[in-house]
C-alpha positions as CSV (number, residue, x, y, z in Angstrom):
1,M,6.3,-18.2,7.7
2,A,8.8,-15.3,7.7
3,Q,8.4,-11.8,9.0
4,T,8.4,-9.0,6.4
5,I,8.1,-6.2,9.0
6,D,9.4,-6.3,12.5
7,L,9.2,-3.0,14.4
8,K,10.2,-2.8,18.1
9,N,9.7,0.3,20.1
10,V,9.9,2.5,17.0
11,T,9.5,6.2,17.4
12,V,9.7,8.8,14.6
13,T,10.4,12.4,15.8
14,R,10.2,15.5,13.5
15,D,10.9,19.0,14.8
16,G,10.6,17.8,18.4
17,V,7.2,16.1,17.8
18,D,6.7,12.4,18.0
19,I,4.8,11.4,14.9
20,L,5.0,7.7,15.8
21,K,5.4,6.6,19.4
22,S,6.9,3.3,20.6
23,I,5.4,1.2,17.8
24,D,5.6,-2.6,18.2
25,W,4.4,-4.4,15.1
26,Q,5.1,-7.6,13.2
27,V,3.9,-8.6,9.8
28,E,4.1,-12.2,8.4
29,D,4.7,-12.9,4.8
30,N,1.2,-14.5,4.4
31,Q,-0.7,-11.6,6.0
32,R,-2.5,-8.6,4.4
33,W,-2.8,-5.6,6.7
34,V,-4.9,-2.5,6.6
35,I,-3.9,0.6,8.6
36,V,-6.8,2.8,9.6
37,G,-6.9,6.0,11.6
38,P,-7.9,9.7,11.5
39,N,-5.9,12.4,9.7
40,G,-2.6,13.1,11.3
41,A,-2.5,9.7,13.0
42,G,0.9,8.8,11.5
43,K,-0.4,6.2,8.9
44,T,1.7,7.4,6.0
45,T,4.8,7.8,8.2
46,L,4.4,4.2,9.3
47,L,4.1,3.1,5.7
48,K,7.3,5.1,4.9
49,V,9.2,3.2,7.6
50,A,7.9,-0.1,6.1
51,A,9.1,1.2,2.6
52,A,12.6,1.9,4.0
53,Q,12.1,5.6,3.0
54,I,12.7,6.9,6.5
55,Q,14.4,5.5,9.5
56,P,13.1,5.5,13.1
57,S,14.5,8.1,15.5
58,T,14.6,5.4,18.2
59,G,13.8,1.7,18.2
60,T,14.6,-1.0,15.7
61,A,12.9,-1.5,12.3
62,R,13.6,-4.6,10.2
63,V,12.2,-4.8,6.7
64,L,12.4,-8.1,4.8
65,G,15.0,-9.3,7.4
66,E,17.2,-6.3,7.0
67,T,17.7,-3.7,9.8
68,L,17.2,-0.1,8.8
69,G,20.4,1.9,9.5
70,S,22.7,-1.0,8.7
71,V,21.6,-1.9,5.2
72,N,21.8,-0.3,1.7
73,V,18.2,0.9,1.5
74,F,18.5,1.4,-2.3
75,D,19.0,-2.3,-2.7
76,L,16.2,-3.1,-0.1
77,R,13.7,-0.8,-1.9
78,T,14.0,-2.9,-5.1
79,R,12.3,-5.7,-3.1
80,V,9.3,-3.5,-2.1
81,G,6.4,-2.5,-4.3
82,F,4.9,0.9,-3.4
83,A,1.8,2.5,-4.9
84,S,1.2,6.1,-3.9
85,S,-0.8,9.0,-5.4
86,A,2.4,11.1,-5.2
87,L,3.8,8.9,-8.0
88,V,1.3,10.2,-10.6
89,S,3.0,13.6,-11.0
90,H,6.3,12.0,-11.9
91,I,5.0,9.9,-14.8
92,P,5.2,12.0,-18.0
93,N,1.7,12.5,-19.6
94,S,3.1,11.4,-23.0
95,E,4.5,8.1,-21.7
96,T,2.6,5.1,-22.9
97,V,0.9,2.9,-20.3
98,L,3.1,0.0,-21.3
99,N,6.3,2.0,-20.7
100,A,4.9,3.5,-17.5
101,V,4.6,0.0,-16.1
102,M,7.8,-1.4,-17.6
103,T,10.0,1.4,-16.3
104,A,9.3,0.1,-12.8
105,S,12.0,-2.5,-13.6
106,Y,14.6,0.4,-13.3
107,A,12.7,2.2,-10.5
108,I,12.2,5.2,-12.9
109,T,9.0,6.8,-14.2
110,G,9.9,7.8,-17.7
111,R,11.6,5.9,-20.4
112,W,15.0,7.3,-21.5
113,N,18.0,5.3,-22.9
114,E,17.7,2.1,-20.9
115,S,17.1,-1.1,-22.7
116,Y,14.6,-3.9,-22.0
117,E,14.6,-7.6,-22.8
118,D,11.6,-9.4,-24.3
119,I,10.9,-10.9,-20.9
120,D,10.4,-7.4,-19.4
121,E,7.8,-6.5,-22.0
122,K,6.1,-9.9,-21.6
123,R,5.8,-9.4,-17.9
124,A,4.6,-5.8,-18.2
125,R,1.8,-6.9,-20.6
126,R,0.8,-9.8,-18.3
127,V,0.6,-7.3,-15.4
128,L,-1.5,-4.9,-17.5
129,N,-3.9,-7.8,-18.3
130,E,-4.2,-8.6,-14.6
131,W,-5.2,-5.0,-13.8
132,N,-7.6,-4.7,-16.7
133,L,-5.3,-2.3,-18.6
134,N,-4.2,-4.4,-21.6
135,E,-6.4,-2.4,-24.0
136,H,-4.7,0.8,-22.9
137,A,-1.1,-0.4,-23.4
138,D,-0.3,2.1,-26.2
139,R,-2.3,5.0,-24.8
140,A,-0.6,8.1,-23.3
141,F,-0.7,8.1,-19.6
142,G,-2.1,11.6,-19.6
143,T,-5.2,10.5,-21.4
144,L,-6.3,8.0,-18.7
145,S,-9.1,8.4,-16.3
146,D,-8.4,8.7,-12.5
147,G,-9.3,5.0,-12.0
148,E,-7.1,3.9,-14.9
149,R,-4.2,5.9,-13.5
150,K,-4.7,4.3,-10.1
151,R,-4.5,0.9,-11.7
152,V,-1.3,1.8,-13.6
153,Q,0.2,2.7,-10.2
154,L,-0.8,-0.8,-8.9
155,A,0.5,-2.5,-12.0
156,R,3.8,-0.7,-11.6
157,S,4.0,-1.7,-7.9
158,V,3.8,-5.4,-8.8
159,M,5.9,-5.3,-12.0
160,T,9.1,-6.3,-10.1
161,D,7.4,-9.2,-8.3
162,P,8.0,-7.6,-4.9
163,E,8.3,-9.5,-1.6
164,L,6.3,-6.7,0.2
165,L,3.6,-4.5,-1.4
166,L,2.6,-1.2,0.2
167,L,-0.5,0.7,-0.9
168,D,-1.1,4.3,0.2
169,E,-4.8,5.0,-0.2
170,P,-5.0,3.2,-3.6
171,V,-8.6,4.1,-4.4
172,A,-8.8,7.6,-2.8
173,S,-10.8,10.2,-4.8
174,L,-12.2,7.6,-7.3
175,D,-15.8,7.7,-8.3
176,L,-18.0,4.9,-7.1
177,G,-17.7,2.7,-10.2
178,A,-13.9,3.1,-10.5
179,R,-13.5,2.5,-6.7
180,E,-15.5,-0.7,-6.8
181,Q,-13.7,-2.0,-9.8
182,T,-10.3,-1.3,-8.3
183,V,-11.3,-2.7,-4.9
184,Q,-12.5,-5.9,-6.6
185,L,-9.2,-6.3,-8.4
186,L,-7.3,-5.7,-5.2
187,G,-9.4,-8.2,-3.3
188,A,-8.7,-10.9,-6.0
189,Y,-5.0,-10.1,-5.8
190,A,-4.9,-10.1,-2.0
191,S,-6.7,-13.5,-1.9
192,S,-4.1,-15.2,-4.2
193,P,-1.8,-17.6,-2.3
194,V,1.1,-16.3,-4.3
195,A,0.6,-12.6,-3.6
196,P,3.2,-10.9,-1.4
197,S,2.7,-9.6,2.1
198,M,0.6,-6.5,1.7
199,I,0.0,-3.3,3.8
200,M,-2.6,-0.8,2.8
201,V,-3.4,2.6,4.3
202,T,-7.0,4.0,4.0
203,H,-9.3,6.4,5.7
204,H,-12.5,4.6,4.7
205,L,-13.6,1.1,5.7
206,E,-15.6,0.8,2.5
207,E,-12.2,0.8,0.6
208,I,-10.9,-2.3,2.4
209,P,-10.9,-5.2,-0.1
210,T,-11.8,-8.8,0.7
211,G,-8.7,-10.9,1.3
212,F,-7.2,-8.6,3.9
213,T,-6.5,-10.6,7.1
214,H,-5.3,-8.1,9.7
215,A,-5.8,-4.5,10.8
216,L,-3.9,-1.9,12.8
217,L,-5.7,1.1,14.3
218,L,-3.6,4.2,14.8
219,N,-4.3,7.5,16.5
220,A,-1.9,10.3,17.4
221,G,1.1,8.2,16.5
222,E,0.1,5.3,18.8
223,V,-1.4,1.9,18.2
224,V,-4.9,1.6,19.5
225,A,-5.3,-2.0,18.5
226,Q,-3.9,-4.6,16.1
227,G,-4.7,-8.1,15.1
228,P,-7.0,-10.3,13.0
229,I,-9.3,-7.9,11.0
230,A,-12.6,-9.3,12.3
231,S,-11.6,-8.6,15.9
232,I,-10.2,-5.1,15.2
233,I,-12.6,-3.5,12.8
234,T,-15.4,-3.2,15.4
235,S,-17.7,-0.5,16.5
236,D,-16.1,-0.1,19.9
237,L,-12.5,0.0,18.6
238,L,-13.3,2.3,15.7
239,S,-15.2,4.6,18.0
240,E,-12.2,4.7,20.4
241,T,-9.8,5.4,17.5
242,F,-11.8,8.2,15.9
243,G,-13.2,9.7,19.2
244,F,-16.7,9.5,17.8
245,G,-19.5,6.9,18.1
246,L,-19.5,4.6,15.1
247,N,-21.4,1.5,14.1
248,V,-19.5,-1.0,11.9
249,S,-21.1,-3.7,9.8
250,N,-19.6,-6.4,7.7
251,D,-21.3,-7.8,4.6
252,R,-19.5,-10.7,2.9
253,G,-16.1,-9.4,3.9
254,R,-16.8,-5.7,3.0
255,F,-17.1,-3.2,5.8
256,Q,-19.5,-0.2,6.2
257,V,-19.7,2.4,8.9
258,Q,-22.3,4.9,10.2
259,A,-22.6,7.3,13.1
260,K,-24.3,5.9,16.1
């Protein structure tokens, strides 16, 4: 096993405020992590460090064996897949779904004058099939439902065969059917032995797919607990993290939560 993420005493400070505080966290290449915590806990900031989008103010952050601050982050980012709702606004509504996925090869969101080989299109079509989008390949991105757009984001994120896959609330705002379809697809992907190391941020336990192995609980920029998911996603630790009494249940690998 190799480490994909190695954070030691990482602090991120903005305008004199510590958004992350002394984070120690290691992720192995065969692990699938979920990050859970209340609004403002620092979850997205932690994901941006993992994505090499920001550097720590203090401490050491290593991503895929490279130390942030002493590596060309533009090269490093090509090895990381990142699915985020912020990406949607950058994909032209007129772009076909096939091109929206294929352009990930160049880390762009709209096709221009770049050229692609047959192997690029073949991989894009295979990825579309994996995410139940093959029938939409020639449709304009702007005509898709929210659930279909989310799956396009996921397809883009794996198009380049990344060594690390980061998911920022990949099913947020979806209706029940679209959410469950996407969670099911994510669970199948996470359970594959050839899938990359994965880290997912979510606010809701019901959105955690099967196949995820570890969890990190974050509050006010500090780690409350981290480790194997069954020992971390518990009533006591979730209640501590959110400052409110919560009962957590687990049914065949899917979590649910209710107030005590």
